VEXVEX-868861 format. One record per residue: residue in three letters; x, y, z of N, C-alpha, C, O, CB in turn. Coordinates in steps of 0.1 Angstrom, whole numbers, padded with zeros to 4 digits, always signed. Last residue first. Glycine has a CB too. Example, Ala and Ser with C-alpha at 12.3 -4.5 7.8 and 13.67 -1.06 7.14 Angstrom:
2
ser+0128-0022+0071+0137-0011+0071+0129+0000+0079+0134+0011+0080+0141-0006+0057;ala+0132-0057+0078+0123-0045+0078+0132-0033+0078+0142-0033+0085+0113-0045+0090;
END
This chain:
91
thr-0241-0845+0242-0256-0849+0241-0257-0857+0254-0268-0861+0257-0259-0859+0227;gln-0230-0816+0224-0232-0825+0236-0245-0833+0236-0256-0829+0233-0231-0818+0249;arg-0219-0809+0193-0229-0809+0206-0225-0819+0213-0218-0828+0209-0245-0812+0205;tyr-0192-0788+0183-0196-0802+0189-0208-0803+0196-0207-0800+0208-0187-0807+0196;lys-0183-0773+0155-0193-0772+0163-0196-0786+0169-0202-0794+0163-0205-0766+0156;pro-0154-0764+0138-0167-0774+0138-0173-0770+0153-0165-0764+0161-0164-0793+0136;ile-0143-0737+0119-0146-0745+0136-0157-0754+0138-0169-0750+0139-0150-0732+0149;ser-0153-0729+0098-0138-0733+0099-0137-0743+0109-0131-0754+0109-0129-0722+0102;lys-0171-0708+0099-0173-0718+0091-0164-0728+0092-0167-0738+0086-0174-0715+0080;thr-0158-0685+0114-0171-0696+0121-0174-0706+0113-0181-0715+0118-0186-0688+0123;lys-0137-0681+0098-0134-0684+0115-0146-0693+0117-0146-0705+0120-0135-0670+0128;leu-0151-0672+0075-0139-0683+0078-0139-0687+0088-0141-0699+0089-0126-0679+0077;phe-0163-0647+0085-0170-0658+0083-0163-0673+0081-0168-0684+0084-0178-0654+0072;his-0145-0635+0093-0150-0637+0103-0157-0647+0099-0158-0656+0107-0156-0627+0109;leu-0131-0628+0069-0121-0633+0076-0133-0640+0088-0129-0650+0093-0108-0622+0082;ser-0153-0613+0053-0149-0627+0050-0140-0632+0061-0142-0644+0062-0141-0627+0037;glu-0156-0590+0075-0168-0598+0070-0161-0615+0066-0162-0625+0072-0175-0588+0054;gln-0130-0580+0070-0135-0582+0079-0146-0595+0082-0145-0605+0088-0138-0570+0081;gly-0131-0575+0040-0121-0583+0046-0126-0589+0058-0126-0601+0059-0109-0576+0048;ala-0152-0552+0042-0153-0566+0034-0143-0577+0040-0148-0588+0044-0150-0563+0018;pro-0143-0532+0058-0154-0541+0065-0155-0554+0054-0159-0565+0058-0170-0532+0066;thr-0102-0541+0053-0117-0531+0051-0130-0542+0057-0130-0554+0059-0119-0527+0030;ile-0073-0535+0071-0084-0544+0062-0095-0533+0063-0097-0522+0069-0089-0560+0069;ser-0047-0513+0055-0057-0521+0066-0068-0524+0060-0073-0520+0050-0061-0514+0079;tyr-0012-0510+0050-0023-0516+0046-0034-0517+0060-0030-0521+0072-0018-0532+0040;glu+0008-0484+0035+0006-0491+0048-0006-0501+0042-0010-0499+0030+0001-0480+0063;val+0041-0483+0021+0028-0483+0019+0022-0490+0030+0026-0501+0034+0024-0488+0006;asn+0067-0456+0024+0060-0471+0025+0048-0471+0022+0042-0460+0020+0061-0477+0039;asn+0076-0430+0033+0081-0435+0022+0079-0452+0017+0086-0459+0010+0095-0432+0024;his+0046-0417+0040+0060-0412+0038+0065-0421+0027+0061-0421+0016+0069-0413+0051;ser+0025-0440+0025+0024-0431+0039+0039-0426+0040+0045-0436+0040+0020-0441+0054;ala-0006-0451+0007+0012-0443+0009+0012-0433+0018+0005-0423+0021+0018-0435-0005;glu-0026-0474+0015-0024-0460+0015-0009-0457+0016-0002-0461+0025-0031-0454+0026;gln-0049-0499+0005-0034-0494+0011-0032-0480+0005-0035-0476-0006-0021-0504+0006;gln-0073-0522+0021-0069-0510+0014-0054-0507+0017-0048-0511+0027-0078-0497+0018;ile-0085-0554+0016-0074-0545+0023-0077-0533+0013-0082-0534+0002-0057-0550+0023;phe-0106-0563-0001-0105-0568+0013-0095-0561+0021-0097-0562+0033-0101-0583+0013;gln-0105-0557-0028-0113-0547-0018-0115-0556-0002-0125-0555+0006-0130-0542-0026;ala-0099-0572-0045-0108-0578-0040-0114-0566-0029-0125-0566-0023-0103-0593-0034;glu-0069-0557-0047-0080-0562-0060-0093-0564-0055-0102-0559-0062-0075-0576-0068;asn-0060-0566-0024-0064-0552-0027-0077-0552-0034-0089-0549-0030-0053-0546-0037;leu-0056-0590-0024-0063-0587-0015-0070-0575-0017-0081-0572-0013-0058-0589-0005;glu-0038-0590-0045-0050-0598-0049-0061-0594-0035-0074-0594-0037-0045-0619-0050;his-0016-0578-0035-0023-0573-0048-0036-0577-0048-0045-0569-0050-0016-0578-0061;leu-0011-0595-0015-0014-0584-0012-0023-0574-0024-0032-0566-0022-0001-0579-0008;ala-0003-0616-0032-0012-0619-0019-0019-0604-0018-0031-0602-0021-0002-0624-0002;glu+0021-0604-0046+0010-0609-0051-0002-0612-0040-0012-0606-0044+0015-0621-0058;gln+0038-0601-0021+0031-0588-0030+0022-0592-0037+0012-0585-0037+0039-0580-0039;leu+0042-0631-0014+0037-0618-0004+0031-0605-0013+0020-0600-0010+0051-0613+0006;thr+0055-0633-0038+0045-0642-0037+0036-0631-0025+0025-0625-0028+0051-0658-0032;phe+0081-0619-0037+0070-0617-0050+0057-0625-0045+0047-0621-0050+0077-0625-0066;tyr+0092-0629-0014+0090-0615-0018+0075-0613-0028+0064-0609-0026+0105-0610-0026;thr+0082-0658-0004+0090-0648-0010+0087-0637-0009+0078-0634-0001+0091-0649-0023;thr+0076-0675+0026+0074-0674+0015+0084-0664+0007+0094-0661+0013+0061-0672+0015;tyr+0083-0678+0056+0069-0686+0051+0070-0684+0036+0064-0693+0030+0052-0678+0057;glu+0106-0670+0068+0106-0680+0055+0094-0685+0050+0094-0695+0043+0114-0692+0056;lys+0104-0653+0085+0100-0667+0090+0103-0674+0079+0103-0686+0081+0086-0669+0094;gly+0111-0629+0069+0120-0635+0084+0116-0649+0087+0125-0657+0091+0115-0626+0100;leu+0091-0630+0057+0104-0635+0048+0112-0636+0060+0120-0645+0061+0112-0624+0034;phe+0070-0621+0071+0069-0632+0061+0082-0639+0059+0083-0651+0059+0064-0626+0049;phe+0078-0598+0086+0076-0609+0092+0074-0623+0082+0076-0634+0086+0064-0606+0102;asp+0089-0580+0064+0097-0586+0076+0094-0599+0082+0101-0609+0083+0096-0577+0088;ser+0064-0577+0053+0076-0582+0048+0085-0590+0055+0088-0602+0054+0083-0573+0043;leu+0051-0564+0073+0048-0575+0066+0057-0583+0059+0057-0596+0060+0040-0573+0058;leu+0068-0541+0075+0068-0549+0086+0060-0563+0081+0064-0574+0086+0061-0541+0099;thr+0069-0530+0048+0082-0534+0054+0080-0545+0065+0087-0554+0066+0089-0521+0060;asn+0040-0522+0046+0047-0533+0036+0059-0539+0041+0061-0551+0040+0051-0528+0023;thr+0028-0519+0080+0033-0514+0065+0038-0526+0057+0041-0537+0061+0044-0503+0066;leu-0008-0516+0092+0005-0526+0092+0013-0521+0076+0007-0519+0065-0001-0547+0093;pro-0030-0493+0107-0023-0499+0097-0009-0507+0098-0001-0503+0106-0022-0490+0088;ala-0035-0504+0144-0032-0494+0132-0028-0500+0121-0021-0510+0123-0024-0483+0134;glu-0040-0526+0158-0047-0514+0159-0047-0504+0153-0056-0495+0154-0046-0510+0167;ser-0045-0558+0144-0036-0546+0144-0045-0534+0149-0056-0532+0144-0030-0544+0128;his-0064-0580+0138-0057-0579+0151-0052-0567+0156-0052-0563+0168-0046-0588+0151;asp-0066-0576+0111-0079-0573+0117-0075-0572+0134-0081-0564+0141-0090-0586+0114;leu-0039-0578+0099-0043-0564+0100-0056-0563+0107-0060-0552+0109-0043-0557+0086;met-0036-0606+0107-0030-0596+0112-0034-0583+0112-0033-0576+0122-0020-0597+0109;ser-0058-0616+0091-0058-0619+0104-0049-0609+0112-0053-0604+0122-0054-0633+0104;leu-0048-0605+0066-0061-0604+0071-0063-0605+0084-0070-0596+0090-0069-0612+0066;ile-0026-0625+0066-0025-0612+0063-0038-0603+0069-0036-0593+0077-0022-0611+0048;met-0035-0650+0065-0027-0647+0076-0022-0631+0077-0016-0626+0086-0015-0658+0077;leu-0050-0653+0046-0055-0651+0054-0048-0647+0067-0054-0643+0078-0061-0658+0053;lys-0031-0650+0024-0038-0639+0024-0047-0641+0036-0053-0631+0038-0044-0637+0012;tyr-0016-0674+0030-0009-0660+0032-0016-0652+0035-0015-0646+0045-0001-0655+0022;leu-0033-0694+0022-0030-0691+0038-0024-0679+0041-0025-0673+0052-0020-0701+0044;thr-0033-0689-0007-0047-0682+0004-0044-0686+0017-0052-0682+0026-0064-0689+0002;ile-0006-0694-0013-0013-0679-0012-0025-0677-0007-0029-0666-0003-0015-0673-0024;pro-0010-0725-0007-0003-0718+0000-0004-0699-0002-0003-0692+0008+0009-0724-0003;glu-0045-0734-0012-0031-0732-0020-0024-0724-0008-0031-0716-0001-0032-0723-0036;ala-0058-0760+0013-0058-0748+0009-0044-0744-0002-0034-0752-0002-0057-0739+0023;met-0066-0794+0011-0057-0784+0015-0056-0770+0006-0054-0769-0006-0044-0790+0014;
END
């Protein structure tokens, strides 16, 4: 089983991939903390690691930070989706 932080990273990438606009740190925090998936600090660690790996980009906007997925993040996410879903052959 994957490390919990890896699952949070995948969830963040998926949320950003499906969003039509960048998502704010506040919105992401409300989602993860509201559902009690993780702590604020673990979420910030996941966001930092994704940013460092250039899978997401962050931009300061007004009094918040907005995140969007990069092409490298999309490529990684789509690679994992296609590799993790087994393909069954019919005979």
